[in-house]
C-alpha positions as CSV (number, residue, x, y, z in Angstrom):
1,M,-17.5,-42.4,-57.3
2,S,-16.2,-42.1,-53.8
3,R,-12.9,-43.7,-52.9
4,F,-14.3,-45.2,-49.7
5,T,-16.8,-48.1,-49.4
6,P,-20.4,-47.6,-48.4
7,Q,-19.7,-49.2,-45.1
8,Y,-17.2,-46.4,-44.4
9,H,-19.9,-43.8,-45.1
10,V,-22.3,-45.6,-42.8
11,A,-19.8,-45.5,-40.0
12,C,-19.4,-41.7,-40.6
13,Q,-23.2,-41.2,-40.3
14,I,-23.2,-43.3,-37.1
15,Q,-20.5,-41.0,-35.7
16,K,-22.5,-37.9,-36.6
17,K,-25.5,-39.4,-34.7
18,I,-23.3,-40.1,-31.7
19,L,-22.0,-36.5,-31.7
20,A,-25.6,-35.2,-31.9
21,K,-26.6,-37.4,-29.0
22,M,-23.6,-36.0,-27.0
23,G,-24.7,-32.5,-27.8
24,I,-21.8,-31.5,-30.0
25,R,-22.4,-29.7,-33.3
26,F,-19.9,-28.7,-36.0
27,A,-19.9,-25.3,-37.6
28,Q,-20.2,-26.0,-41.3
29,A,-17.6,-23.4,-42.5
30,N,-14.5,-24.4,-40.5
31,R,-15.6,-27.7,-38.9
32,V,-15.0,-26.4,-35.3
33,P,-16.9,-28.4,-32.7
34,K,-19.4,-26.4,-30.7
35,S,-21.3,-27.5,-27.7
36,A,-25.1,-27.5,-28.2
37,G,-25.5,-26.3,-24.6
38,P,-26.7,-27.7,-21.3
39,D,-29.6,-29.6,-22.9
40,C,-27.6,-32.8,-22.9
41,D,-29.4,-34.9,-20.3
42,L,-27.1,-37.9,-20.5
43,S,-25.5,-39.4,-17.4
44,P,-21.7,-39.7,-17.2
45,K,-22.1,-43.5,-17.8
46,D,-24.0,-42.9,-21.0
47,L,-21.4,-40.4,-22.2
48,A,-18.7,-43.0,-21.5
49,V,-20.5,-45.6,-23.5
50,L,-20.9,-43.2,-26.4
51,A,-17.2,-42.3,-26.2
52,G,-16.3,-46.0,-26.3
53,S,-18.6,-46.4,-29.3
54,W,-16.9,-43.5,-31.0
55,N,-13.5,-45.1,-30.4
56,T,-14.7,-48.5,-31.8
57,I,-16.1,-46.9,-34.9
58,E,-12.9,-45.0,-35.5
59,E,-11.0,-48.3,-35.3
60,R,-13.4,-49.9,-37.9
61,K,-13.0,-46.9,-40.2
62,R,-9.2,-47.3,-40.0
63,I,-9.7,-51.0,-41.0
64,L,-12.0,-50.0,-43.9
65,R,-9.5,-47.5,-45.2
66,M,-6.9,-50.4,-45.1
67,K,-4.5,-48.4,-42.9
68,P,-2.1,-50.2,-40.7
69,K,-2.4,-50.0,-36.9
70,P,-0.2,-47.3,-35.4
71,R,3.0,-48.7,-34.0
72,D,3.1,-49.3,-30.2
73,Q,5.3,-46.8,-28.3
74,E,8.7,-48.0,-27.3
75,V,9.1,-48.4,-23.6
76,T,12.7,-47.8,-22.3
77,D,14.2,-47.8,-18.8
78,N,14.3,-44.2,-17.6
79,K,17.7,-44.6,-16.0
80,K,19.3,-45.5,-19.3
81,A,17.5,-43.2,-21.6
82,K,18.6,-39.6,-21.6
83,V,15.9,-37.1,-22.3
84,Q,16.8,-34.7,-25.1
85,R,15.9,-31.1,-24.4
86,A,14.5,-29.0,-27.2
87,V,16.8,-26.2,-28.2
88,F,15.4,-23.1,-30.0
89,T,17.8,-20.8,-31.9
90,E,17.2,-18.0,-34.3
């Protein structure tokens, strides 16, 4: 039995269909996205709608997995906050 609900698996199938419509395929071995080529005849508006749908489905999947929303990023005044530089030593 899967640890995720059937609704979660349906959301995953919808995302696969969105990717196929956008012309993106995944290599089965290492799950690297590959473009299907220039045969994607969607307008930029249609692609934007599909990307928004993808984002909404990802949010629903997070809710179905019962994961908390990521914390909002802290906003500080740039004058007061000193930026720490990364230091690399061997």
